C-alpha positions as CSV (number, residue, x, y, z in Angstrom):
1,X,-10.0,1.2,-9.5
2,X,-13.4,2.3,-7.7
3,X,-14.0,-0.4,-4.4
4,X,-16.8,-2.1,-5.6
5,X,-15.8,-3.1,-9.5
6,X,-14.3,-6.6,-8.5
7,X,-17.4,-7.1,-6.5
8,X,-20.0,-6.1,-9.7
9,X,-17.5,-8.5,-11.6
10,X,-17.6,-11.2,-9.3
11,X,-21.1,-12.4,-9.6
12,X,-20.3,-16.1,-10.2
13,X,-24.2,-17.0,-9.9
14,X,-25.2,-15.0,-12.3
15,X,-22.7,-15.5,-15.1
16,X,-24.0,-19.0,-14.4
17,X,-27.3,-18.0,-16.0
18,X,-25.8,-16.2,-18.7
19,X,-23.9,-18.9,-19.4
20,X,-27.0,-20.9,-20.4
21,X,-28.0,-18.5,-23.5
22,X,-24.4,-19.0,-24.5
23,X,-22.7,-15.8,-23.5
24,X,-20.4,-14.5,-20.8
25,X,-22.1,-10.8,-20.2
26,X,-25.4,-9.5,-19.9
27,X,-24.8,-6.8,-22.7
28,X,-24.9,-9.7,-25.7
29,X,-27.7,-11.1,-24.0
30,X,-29.7,-7.5,-23.2
31,X,-28.4,-5.7,-27.0
32,X,-31.3,-7.4,-28.8
33,X,-34.1,-7.5,-26.3
34,X,-34.3,-4.1,-24.9
35,X,-36.3,-2.3,-28.0
36,X,-39.7,-1.7,-26.3
37,X,-41.0,-3.5,-29.4
38,X,-40.2,-6.9,-27.5
39,X,-42.6,-5.9,-24.8
40,X,-46.0,-7.8,-24.9
41,X,-47.1,-11.2,-26.2
42,X,-48.6,-12.2,-29.4
43,X,-52.1,-14.2,-30.1
44,X,-51.6,-17.4,-28.3
45,X,-50.2,-15.3,-25.1
46,X,-46.6,-16.0,-26.1
47,X,-44.4,-13.6,-24.9
48,X,-42.6,-11.7,-27.4
49,X,-39.3,-11.8,-25.4
50,X,-39.6,-15.5,-26.2
51,X,-39.9,-15.4,-29.8
52,X,-36.4,-13.3,-29.8
53,X,-34.8,-15.3,-27.6
54,X,-35.6,-18.6,-29.8
55,X,-34.5,-16.7,-32.6
56,X,-30.8,-15.9,-31.1
57,X,-30.3,-18.5,-29.1
58,X,-26.5,-19.6,-29.6
59,X,-24.9,-22.8,-30.3
60,X,-23.8,-22.3,-27.3
61,X,-26.7,-22.8,-24.9
62,X,-27.3,-24.7,-22.8
63,X,-31.4,-24.3,-23.2
64,X,-34.1,-26.1,-25.7
65,X,-36.5,-24.0,-27.2
66,X,-39.4,-26.2,-25.3
67,X,-37.7,-25.6,-22.1
68,X,-37.8,-21.7,-22.6
69,X,-41.2,-22.1,-23.9
70,X,-42.2,-23.9,-20.8
71,X,-40.7,-21.2,-18.5
72,X,-42.3,-18.4,-20.7
73,X,-45.5,-20.1,-20.0
74,X,-45.2,-19.7,-16.1
75,X,-44.0,-16.2,-16.5
76,X,-47.1,-15.3,-18.9
77,X,-49.8,-17.5,-15.9
78,X,-48.4,-15.8,-12.8
79,X,-48.4,-12.8,-14.4
80,X,-52.0,-12.9,-15.1
81,X,-52.5,-13.5,-11.8
82,X,-51.2,-10.8,-10.5
83,X,-52.7,-8.6,-13.2
84,X,-56.3,-10.0,-12.3
85,X,-57.6,-6.8,-10.3
86,X,-55.5,-4.3,-11.7
87,X,-57.3,-1.7,-13.9
88,X,-53.4,-1.3,-15.2
89,X,-52.2,-4.3,-16.2
90,X,-48.4,-5.2,-15.6
91,X,-46.2,-5.7,-19.2
92,X,-42.6,-6.5,-18.4
93,X,-39.8,-4.3,-19.2
94,X,-37.0,-6.6,-20.7
95,X,-35.1,-6.5,-17.6
96,X,-37.8,-7.7,-15.4
97,X,-38.6,-10.3,-18.0
98,X,-34.9,-11.6,-17.7
99,X,-34.8,-11.5,-14.0
100,X,-37.7,-13.6,-13.8
101,X,-36.4,-16.1,-16.5
102,X,-33.4,-16.4,-14.8
103,X,-35.1,-17.6,-11.4
104,X,-37.1,-19.8,-13.6
105,X,-34.1,-21.8,-15.0
106,X,-33.0,-21.9,-11.5
107,X,-35.8,-22.9,-9.5
108,X,-36.4,-25.5,-11.7
109,X,-32.7,-27.0,-11.2
110,X,-33.2,-26.3,-7.4
111,X,-36.5,-28.2,-6.8
112,X,-35.6,-31.4,-9.6
113,X,-32.4,-31.9,-7.7
114,X,-30.3,-29.6,-5.3
115,X,-27.4,-32.7,-5.8
116,X,-27.6,-31.9,-9.3
117,X,-27.4,-28.0,-8.8
118,X,-24.8,-28.1,-6.6
119,X,-23.0,-30.4,-9.5
120,X,-23.4,-28.0,-12.1
121,X,-22.6,-24.7,-10.3
122,X,-19.0,-26.3,-9.1
123,X,-18.4,-27.8,-12.4
124,X,-18.7,-23.9,-13.7
125,X,-16.6,-22.7,-10.3
126,X,-13.8,-25.1,-11.3
127,X,-13.5,-23.0,-14.9
128,X,-14.0,-19.4,-13.1
129,X,-11.4,-20.2,-10.9
130,X,-8.8,-21.7,-13.3
131,X,-6.8,-18.8,-14.7
132,X,-6.1,-20.9,-18.1
133,X,-9.5,-21.9,-18.4
134,X,-10.4,-19.0,-21.1
135,X,-14.2,-20.1,-21.8
136,X,-15.2,-18.4,-18.2
137,X,-13.3,-15.2,-18.1
138,X,-12.7,-14.2,-14.5
139,X,-11.2,-10.7,-15.4
140,X,-10.4,-9.2,-11.7
141,X,-8.9,-13.0,-10.8
142,X,-11.6,-13.7,-8.2
143,X,-11.4,-17.2,-6.4
144,X,-14.3,-18.3,-4.4
145,X,-14.4,-21.4,-2.7
146,X,-16.8,-24.6,-3.8
147,X,-20.2,-24.1,-3.4
148,X,-22.2,-26.0,-0.7
149,X,-25.8,-26.5,0.2
150,X,-25.8,-23.9,2.7
151,X,-24.9,-21.5,-0.5
152,X,-27.9,-22.6,-2.8
153,X,-31.4,-21.7,-0.7
154,X,-31.1,-18.3,-1.3
155,X,-31.3,-15.6,-4.5
156,X,-30.7,-12.0,-4.6
157,X,-31.5,-9.7,-7.0
158,X,-29.2,-6.3,-8.0
159,X,-31.7,-3.8,-9.8
160,X,-31.6,-0.2,-9.2
161,X,-34.7,1.8,-7.4
162,X,-37.5,1.7,-9.6
163,X,-36.8,-1.1,-11.5
164,X,-39.5,-2.9,-10.5
165,X,-38.4,-5.4,-7.7
166,X,-41.7,-5.3,-5.6
167,X,-43.3,-6.7,-8.6
168,X,-40.5,-9.4,-9.0
169,X,-41.1,-10.6,-5.5
170,X,-44.8,-10.8,-6.0
171,X,-44.5,-13.4,-9.0
172,X,-41.1,-14.8,-7.2
173,X,-43.3,-15.8,-4.8
174,X,-45.9,-18.0,-7.2
175,X,-42.7,-19.3,-9.3
176,X,-41.5,-20.9,-5.7
177,X,-44.7,-22.4,-5.0
178,X,-45.2,-23.6,-8.5
179,X,-41.5,-25.2,-8.9
180,X,-42.1,-26.7,-5.2
181,X,-45.5,-28.5,-5.9
182,X,-44.5,-29.4,-10.1
183,X,-41.3,-31.3,-8.1
184,X,-43.3,-32.4,-5.7
185,X,-41.4,-31.1,-2.4
186,X,-43.2,-30.4,0.8
187,X,-40.7,-28.7,2.7
188,X,-42.1,-25.3,3.5
189,X,-43.6,-23.7,5.9
190,X,-44.3,-19.9,6.3
191,X,-43.9,-17.2,3.6
192,X,-42.3,-14.5,5.7
193,X,-42.0,-10.7,4.6
194,X,-38.8,-9.1,6.8
195,X,-38.4,-5.3,5.8
196,X,-36.3,-2.8,8.1
197,X,-39.1,-0.7,9.5
198,X,-43.0,-0.4,9.8
199,X,-43.4,2.3,6.9
200,X,-42.1,0.2,4.7
201,X,-44.1,-3.1,5.7
202,X,-47.3,-0.7,5.4
203,X,-46.7,0.1,1.6
204,X,-45.8,-3.7,0.7
205,X,-49.3,-4.9,2.4
206,X,-51.2,-2.4,0.1
207,X,-49.1,-3.1,-3.1
208,X,-50.0,-7.0,-2.0
209,X,-53.5,-5.9,-2.2
210,X,-52.9,-4.8,-5.8
211,X,-51.8,-8.2,-6.9
212,X,-54.3,-9.8,-4.8
213,X,-51.8,-12.2,-2.7
214,X,-53.5,-12.9,0.7
215,X,-50.6,-11.1,3.2
216,X,-50.9,-9.5,6.8
217,X,-48.9,-8.1,9.4
218,X,-47.3,-10.8,11.7
219,X,-48.8,-10.5,15.2
220,X,-47.7,-12.3,18.4
221,X,-51.5,-12.7,20.0
222,X,-51.9,-15.1,16.7
223,X,-48.3,-16.5,17.5
224,X,-48.1,-16.3,13.5
225,X,-50.8,-19.0,13.2
226,X,-51.0,-17.9,9.6
227,X,-51.5,-20.2,6.4
228,X,-49.0,-21.1,4.5
229,X,-50.2,-19.4,1.2
230,X,-50.6,-15.9,3.1
231,X,-47.3,-13.8,3.6
232,X,-46.1,-12.7,7.1
233,X,-45.1,-9.1,6.8
234,X,-42.9,-7.9,9.8
235,X,-39.8,-5.7,10.1
236,X,-36.6,-6.5,10.9
237,X,-36.7,-4.8,14.8
238,X,-39.6,-7.1,15.9
239,X,-37.2,-10.4,15.7
240,X,-34.9,-10.3,19.0
241,X,-32.8,-12.9,21.0
242,X,-35.9,-12.6,23.7
243,X,-39.5,-12.0,23.3
244,X,-40.9,-8.5,24.7
245,X,-43.5,-6.3,24.6
246,X,-42.9,-5.3,20.8
247,X,-40.8,-7.9,20.0
248,X,-40.6,-11.7,19.3
249,X,-37.9,-14.3,19.7
250,X,-36.7,-15.1,16.1
251,X,-36.0,-18.8,17.5
252,X,-39.6,-19.7,18.0
253,X,-40.0,-19.2,14.3
254,X,-38.8,-22.5,12.7
255,X,-36.2,-22.6,9.9
256,X,-37.7,-23.8,6.7
257,X,-39.5,-21.0,5.6
258,X,-39.7,-18.6,2.6
259,X,-38.2,-15.7,3.7
260,X,-38.5,-12.2,1.3
261,X,-36.0,-10.0,2.4
262,X,-36.3,-6.0,1.5
263,X,-33.5,-3.7,1.3
264,X,-31.4,-6.3,1.9
265,X,-28.2,-4.0,2.3
266,X,-29.6,-2.6,5.2
267,X,-29.1,-5.8,7.5
268,X,-25.7,-6.1,6.2
269,X,-23.7,-3.7,8.7
270,X,-25.9,-5.1,11.4
271,X,-24.2,-8.7,11.9
272,X,-27.1,-9.6,14.8
273,X,-29.8,-8.3,11.9
274,X,-27.9,-10.7,9.8
275,X,-28.0,-13.9,12.0
276,X,-31.7,-13.2,12.9
277,X,-33.0,-13.2,9.1
278,X,-30.7,-16.1,8.0
279,X,-31.9,-18.1,10.5
280,X,-35.5,-18.1,9.1
281,X,-34.3,-19.5,5.9
282,X,-32.3,-22.0,7.1
283,X,-33.4,-24.5,5.9
284,X,-36.2,-23.3,3.6
285,X,-35.3,-20.4,1.1
286,X,-34.7,-16.5,0.8
287,X,-35.3,-14.4,-1.9
288,X,-33.5,-11.1,-1.2
289,X,-33.9,-7.7,-3.0
290,X,-31.4,-4.4,-3.3
291,X,-30.8,-1.4,-5.0
292,X,-27.4,-0.6,-3.1
293,X,-25.6,-4.1,-2.0
294,X,-22.9,-3.2,-3.7
295,X,-22.4,0.0,-2.0
296,X,-23.0,-1.6,1.2
297,X,-20.5,-4.4,1.0
298,X,-17.8,-1.3,-0.4
299,X,-18.3,0.3,3.1
300,X,-17.6,-2.7,4.9
301,X,-14.7,-3.3,6.5
302,X,-11.8,-5.2,4.7
303,X,-12.5,-9.0,6.2
304,X,-16.3,-8.4,6.2
305,X,-16.3,-7.1,2.4
306,X,-14.3,-10.9,2.2
307,X,-16.8,-12.5,3.6
308,X,-20.0,-10.6,1.9
309,X,-17.6,-10.7,-1.6
310,X,-18.2,-14.8,-1.2
311,X,-22.0,-15.2,0.0
312,X,-23.4,-12.5,-2.5
313,X,-21.2,-13.3,-5.2
314,X,-23.2,-16.8,-5.4
315,X,-26.2,-15.2,-4.4
316,X,-27.1,-12.8,-6.8
317,X,-28.6,-14.4,-9.8
318,X,-29.4,-10.9,-11.5
319,X,-27.8,-7.5,-12.2
320,X,-29.3,-4.4,-13.2
321,X,-28.0,-2.5,-10.9
322,X,-28.6,1.9,-11.5
323,X,-25.6,2.2,-14.5
324,X,-27.7,-0.1,-16.5
325,X,-30.8,1.9,-15.7
326,X,-29.6,4.5,-16.2
327,X,-27.4,3.7,-19.4
328,X,-30.7,2.4,-21.1
329,X,-32.6,5.7,-20.9
330,X,-35.0,4.5,-17.7
331,X,-35.5,7.7,-15.1
332,X,-34.8,11.1,-15.4
333,X,-30.9,12.5,-15.8
334,X,-29.0,14.2,-13.6
335,X,-26.8,17.1,-13.4
336,X,-24.5,18.0,-10.5
337,X,-23.6,21.8,-9.5
338,X,-20.3,21.0,-8.2
339,X,-19.0,23.9,-5.6
340,X,-15.8,24.7,-5.4
341,X,-14.3,24.5,-1.7
342,X,-15.2,28.3,-0.7
343,X,-16.3,29.2,2.6
344,X,-17.2,32.9,2.2
345,X,-20.8,33.8,3.0
346,X,-21.2,35.6,-0.2
347,X,-19.8,33.2,-2.5
348,X,-22.0,30.4,-0.7
349,X,-25.2,32.6,-0.9
350,X,-24.8,33.1,-4.9
351,X,-24.2,29.2,-4.9
352,X,-27.8,28.8,-3.3
353,X,-29.4,31.4,-5.0
354,X,-28.1,29.5,-8.2
355,X,-29.5,26.4,-7.0
356,X,-33.2,28.3,-6.0
357,X,-33.2,30.1,-9.5
358,X,-32.8,26.4,-11.2
359,X,-35.7,24.6,-9.0
360,X,-37.9,27.7,-10.0
361,X,-37.2,27.1,-13.5
362,X,-38.7,23.9,-13.6
363,X,-41.7,25.5,-11.2
364,X,-41.5,27.9,-14.2
365,X,-41.4,25.4,-17.1
366,X,-44.3,23.1,-15.3
367,X,-46.4,26.1,-15.1
368,X,-46.2,27.2,-18.6
369,X,-46.3,23.8,-20.4
370,X,-49.6,22.6,-19.0
371,X,-49.9,20.3,-22.2
372,X,-46.9,18.8,-22.2
373,X,-46.8,18.0,-18.8
374,X,-49.7,16.1,-19.0
375,X,-48.8,14.1,-22.0
376,X,-45.4,12.9,-20.4
377,X,-47.1,12.7,-16.8
378,X,-44.6,15.1,-15.5
379,X,-45.0,16.0,-11.3
380,X,-45.2,19.6,-10.2
381,X,-41.4,20.0,-9.1
382,X,-40.4,19.7,-5.3
383,X,-36.8,20.6,-3.8
384,X,-35.4,18.3,-1.3
385,X,-32.3,17.9,1.1
386,X,-31.2,14.9,2.2
387,X,-29.0,13.1,4.3
388,X,-27.6,9.8,4.6
389,X,-28.2,9.2,8.1
390,X,-31.6,9.2,10.4
391,X,-31.0,9.8,14.3
392,X,-33.5,10.6,16.9
393,X,-31.2,12.7,18.2
394,X,-30.1,16.1,16.2
395,X,-26.2,15.4,14.7
396,X,-23.3,18.0,14.7
397,X,-24.3,17.9,10.7
398,X,-27.6,18.7,10.7
399,X,-27.2,20.8,13.6
400,X,-25.5,22.6,11.3
401,X,-26.6,22.2,7.9
402,X,-30.4,22.5,8.2
403,X,-30.1,26.1,9.9
404,X,-27.9,27.3,7.2
405,X,-30.3,26.4,4.6
406,X,-33.1,28.1,6.4
407,X,-30.9,31.0,7.1
408,X,-30.2,31.5,3.5
409,X,-34.4,31.1,3.1
410,X,-34.5,34.0,5.4
411,X,-31.9,36.2,3.7
412,X,-33.4,36.1,0.6
413,X,-37.2,37.0,1.5
414,X,-35.6,39.3,3.8
415,X,-33.1,41.1,1.3
416,X,-34.8,42.0,-1.9
417,X,-32.1,44.6,-2.9
418,X,-28.7,42.0,-2.4
419,X,-31.1,38.7,-3.8
420,X,-32.3,40.7,-6.8
421,X,-28.6,41.7,-8.1
422,X,-27.4,37.7,-7.4
423,X,-30.0,36.5,-9.7
424,X,-29.2,39.6,-12.0
425,X,-25.8,38.3,-12.2
426,X,-26.7,34.8,-12.3
427,X,-28.4,35.5,-15.6
428,X,-26.0,37.8,-17.1
429,X,-23.4,35.2,-16.5
430,X,-21.4,36.8,-14.0
431,X,-21.7,35.4,-10.6
432,X,-18.2,34.3,-10.5
433,X,-19.4,31.2,-9.2
434,X,-17.4,28.0,-10.7
435,X,-16.3,24.6,-9.8
436,X,-13.0,22.6,-8.6
437,X,-12.2,23.0,-12.3
438,X,-13.0,26.8,-12.6
439,X,-15.5,26.2,-14.7
440,X,-18.6,28.6,-14.3
441,X,-21.6,26.2,-13.0
442,X,-24.4,28.3,-13.9
443,X,-23.2,30.0,-17.4
444,X,-25.3,27.7,-19.7
445,X,-28.3,26.8,-17.1
446,X,-31.3,29.3,-16.9
447,X,-31.5,29.4,-20.8
448,X,-35.7,29.3,-20.6
449,X,-35.6,32.2,-17.9
450,X,-33.1,34.3,-19.7
451,X,-36.0,33.8,-22.4
452,X,-38.4,35.1,-20.7
453,X,-37.6,38.5,-20.7
454,X,-38.1,38.8,-17.2
455,X,-36.8,42.5,-15.4
456,X,-34.3,41.4,-11.7
457,X,-37.4,42.5,-9.8
458,X,-39.8,41.0,-11.7
459,X,-38.1,37.4,-11.3
460,X,-37.3,38.2,-7.7
461,X,-41.2,38.4,-6.8
462,X,-42.3,35.3,-9.0
463,X,-39.7,33.4,-7.4
464,X,-41.2,34.8,-4.1
465,X,-45.0,33.9,-5.2
466,X,-43.4,30.2,-7.2
467,X,-41.4,29.1,-4.4
468,X,-42.2,30.2,-0.8
469,X,-46.1,31.4,-1.6
470,X,-45.7,34.9,-0.7
471,X,-46.1,38.0,-2.5
472,X,-44.2,39.8,0.8
473,X,-40.3,40.0,0.3
474,X,-39.0,41.1,3.8
475,X,-41.6,39.5,5.9
476,X,-40.2,36.5,8.4
477,X,-39.6,33.3,7.7
478,X,-40.7,31.1,10.8
479,X,-40.1,27.3,11.4
480,X,-43.2,26.0,13.4
481,X,-42.7,22.7,15.7
482,X,-46.6,20.9,14.5
483,X,-47.6,19.1,17.7
484,X,-49.7,16.3,17.3
485,X,-47.4,15.5,13.8
486,X,-44.8,13.2,14.9
487,X,-41.4,14.5,13.6
488,X,-42.6,17.4,11.8
489,X,-41.9,21.4,11.1
490,X,-43.5,23.4,8.9
491,X,-41.7,26.6,7.4
492,X,-44.1,29.5,6.2
493,X,-43.1,33.3,5.1
494,X,-45.4,35.7,7.3
495,X,-49.4,34.3,7.5
496,X,-48.8,32.5,4.7
497,X,-49.6,28.8,3.3
498,X,-46.6,26.4,4.5
499,X,-43.8,26.4,1.7
500,X,-41.6,23.5,3.2
501,X,-41.5,20.6,5.9
502,X,-38.7,19.7,7.6
503,X,-39.1,15.7,8.5
504,X,-36.8,14.7,11.6
505,X,-37.0,12.4,14.3
506,X,-35.3,15.3,16.4
507,X,-38.3,17.8,15.7
508,X,-37.8,19.7,19.4
509,X,-34.6,19.9,19.2
510,X,-34.2,21.4,15.8
511,X,-37.3,23.8,16.8
512,X,-35.1,24.7,19.7
513,X,-31.7,25.0,17.9
514,X,-33.5,27.3,15.0
515,X,-34.7,29.6,18.3
516,X,-31.2,29.7,19.0
517,X,-30.2,30.9,15.3
518,X,-32.6,33.9,15.3
519,X,-35.2,31.9,12.9
520,X,-38.6,32.5,14.7
521,X,-41.6,30.5,15.2
522,X,-44.3,28.8,16.9
523,X,-45.4,25.6,19.0
524,X,-48.6,25.3,16.9
525,X,-51.5,22.4,17.0
526,X,-52.0,20.8,13.8
527,X,-53.8,17.7,12.4
528,X,-53.1,16.8,9.3
529,X,-49.3,15.6,8.1
530,X,-47.6,18.3,5.6
531,X,-45.6,15.8,4.6
532,X,-48.2,13.2,3.8
533,X,-49.7,15.7,1.8
534,X,-46.4,16.1,-0.5
535,X,-48.4,13.9,-3.5
536,X,-51.7,15.3,-3.2
537,X,-51.8,17.2,-6.6
538,X,-52.7,20.5,-5.1
539,X,-49.8,20.4,-2.4
540,X,-48.4,23.5,-1.8
541,X,-45.3,21.9,-0.3
542,X,-42.6,23.2,-2.1
543,X,-39.0,22.2,-0.2
544,X,-38.8,19.1,1.5
545,X,-35.9,18.6,4.4
546,X,-34.8,15.8,6.2
547,X,-34.1,12.0,5.3
548,X,-36.4,10.1,7.8
549,X,-39.4,8.9,5.5
550,X,-37.0,9.0,2.4
551,X,-34.7,6.3,3.8
552,X,-37.5,5.0,4.9
553,X,-38.9,3.7,1.6
554,X,-41.1,7.2,0.7
555,X,-41.0,7.8,-2.9
556,X,-42.6,10.8,-5.0
557,X,-42.5,11.8,-8.5
558,X,-42.1,15.5,-8.1
559,X,-38.5,15.1,-6.9
560,X,-36.3,17.5,-9.2
561,X,-33.8,19.2,-7.3
562,X,-31.8,17.5,-4.5
563,X,-29.6,18.8,-1.9
564,X,-27.5,17.0,-0.1
565,X,-26.2,17.5,3.8
566,X,-24.3,15.0,6.2
567,X,-22.7,12.9,3.2
568,X,-19.9,10.6,4.7
569,X,-18.0,7.8,3.6
570,X,-20.3,5.4,5.2
571,X,-23.6,6.9,3.5
572,X,-22.7,5.6,0.0
573,X,-25.7,3.0,0.0
574,X,-27.9,5.4,1.5
575,X,-26.9,8.3,-1.1
576,X,-27.3,6.7,-3.8
577,X,-30.8,4.9,-2.8
578,X,-31.8,8.6,-2.5
579,X,-30.4,9.3,-5.4
580,X,-32.3,5.9,-7.4
581,X,-35.5,7.8,-5.9
582,X,-34.9,11.1,-7.2
583,X,-34.3,9.9,-10.7
584,X,-38.0,8.2,-10.9
585,X,-39.4,9.0,-13.9
586,X,-43.1,8.1,-15.2
587,X,-42.2,8.7,-19.0
588,X,-44.6,8.6,-21.8
589,X,-47.2,6.3,-21.6
590,X,-45.4,5.0,-18.5
591,X,-42.3,3.6,-20.6
592,X,-40.5,5.1,-17.4
593,X,-37.9,6.9,-20.2
594,X,-36.9,10.0,-20.6
595,X,-38.3,11.7,-24.0
596,X,-34.8,11.8,-25.4
597,X,-34.1,8.3,-25.0
598,X,-37.6,6.9,-26.2
599,X,-37.5,4.8,-29.6
600,X,-38.9,6.2,-32.7
601,X,-42.2,4.1,-32.4
602,X,-42.7,5.1,-28.5
603,X,-42.5,8.9,-29.3
604,X,-45.8,10.9,-29.8
605,X,-46.8,12.0,-33.1
606,X,-46.9,15.9,-32.0
607,X,-42.9,17.0,-31.6
608,X,-41.6,17.0,-28.3
609,X,-40.7,20.0,-26.4
610,X,-37.1,20.5,-26.0
611,X,-38.6,22.2,-22.6
612,X,-39.5,18.7,-20.9
613,X,-35.8,18.2,-20.4
614,X,-35.9,20.7,-17.7
615,X,-38.6,18.3,-16.0
616,X,-36.6,15.0,-17.0
617,X,-33.3,16.2,-15.2
618,X,-32.4,16.1,-11.2
619,X,-30.1,18.8,-10.1
620,X,-28.1,18.0,-7.4
621,X,-26.0,20.2,-5.2
622,X,-24.2,20.6,-1.6
623,X,-24.3,22.4,1.3
624,X,-20.5,21.8,1.1
625,X,-18.1,21.1,-1.2
626,X,-16.9,17.7,0.1
627,X,-20.3,16.8,-0.3
628,X,-20.4,16.8,-3.4
629,X,-17.0,14.9,-4.0
630,X,-17.8,12.2,-1.7
631,X,-21.4,12.0,-3.9
632,X,-19.3,12.1,-7.5
633,X,-17.2,9.1,-5.7
634,X,-20.4,7.1,-5.0
635,X,-21.4,7.7,-9.1
636,X,-17.9,6.7,-10.1
637,X,-18.3,3.5,-8.1
638,X,-21.5,2.6,-9.7
639,X,-19.6,2.9,-12.7
640,X,-22.0,6.4,-13.9
641,X,-20.5,9.4,-15.1
642,X,-20.8,12.2,-13.1
643,X,-22.3,14.6,-15.4
644,X,-21.0,17.6,-13.9
645,X,-20.6,20.0,-16.9
646,X,-22.7,22.8,-17.6
647,X,-26.0,22.4,-19.2
648,X,-25.0,22.6,-23.7
């Protein structure tokens, strides 16, 4: 049984909220709401979701139509508020609307009577814990201790990367303030957003501006003397036991704050961090957001897992984890290029050549179908190599994996004859690269390239031009240390434009390792970040190596091929999060959906080209076979198909 399957079925608070609609699971409620025809509002500014819910209110529902309408109108009001200065107004998907609706119900009860809410929760919990009570199914037999007052002042959202958690956060602030004032409760102090790092703090600051919500960075100079209506943003590293140059004693804050916790799973492994952030809302309230809380709990020790299951089973109000996101057709599809255990250099080179050719195929489709690319808002493909850990020093795994990738590039560019031969073998399907079930990995994979009728030599030259920004075979590969740009090394062929960038904390260390491995390079003064230019429309960067910025909240629509490095058991949350960022998709008319999953009325009038699927698929491969096996386990634990058969 997957290690956190029981946790996903142990969300008693979520089930309590579902019971208000007369159902015991998410699917019975979502099945009649998920059609995009339900999005938007009628002429009276009432949500179409409200009308659909009203029609379907089950006989056992605890909600009245009047309550439902009141909650809906609050959501509409808050939505209009954050849309005031947007050029592209927000329209909620069904899962976002339900997240907000569940929050409305809970906050109304919380501020109306905490004693009454506690009694309701424990009445439901008694039925949950009673194995003879079939009215509240508990298939895993997970028994909870009774709810205490300390359990009810936190709500957590387990929502997939790309599902709009930040926008939910903005409305959650408005919901909290509305119900607090509505029930005349005056016990709030500050609004604090706690992030895992400075990069995410800056990102949130920009997004608060988009929603026209007053926000600023916490400053020791002002002593945090911002108005209670302004969000103070600080990263968790600034909270310490004692004040320092860049830190503040967490106990200098009062305990009755509204606290927003982004990437909530990041603090679960470090008890000190969790203690500090929990202190801030001890007598206040907390909203927590994570795409991978399940994996974080699964990775914990047995005793800690039991404690966290009790805490988060009682606080996760909504579960729209990645399995639901994917099954609803959102985000890219994905395909795993499994590698059989084989350390022979020529086998690994063929496998990596296949990965390179699959990426080139995506670049080719992008180049040759600009009309479809624009229609479906598809981005220029980017090949990333990511790992689960980020350290200031060069890890043993990274010291082996990154030079291995670079030496493959070096070989492909230098050895035209051998590389061309491998390309030919891959195209005709006689490469011999098989997975652990002895199936050909690439047999049906290169249909688009095959139809182009390239000669192997012409194909090789176009790969050089499209991926490596060069027309010269046999030229040197260089890895330059970019002075003035923290943590970046540029990858180029000869004097050509950089085609790749390595983003790693230990840049000097890696630069030295590359030199020792026979990969030349220069110390170059450079004033412009290659990494930050990746999102530019005319970026010539095709390859990004390193997890540093990616794990810190950086995201891009460009990711189309993902190579896994340094993947261990404890990296589950980070890898699933990276995967979630890799499958982000705008979709036709911002539906966020794959073209094959569009509802009939969402589809364009013109025919959807089949080649779009190449750009709507994330190809995943590993530098080593054990990385791929570990990744497959992560997917299975998430309740997702492994998608490791060949293209059909």
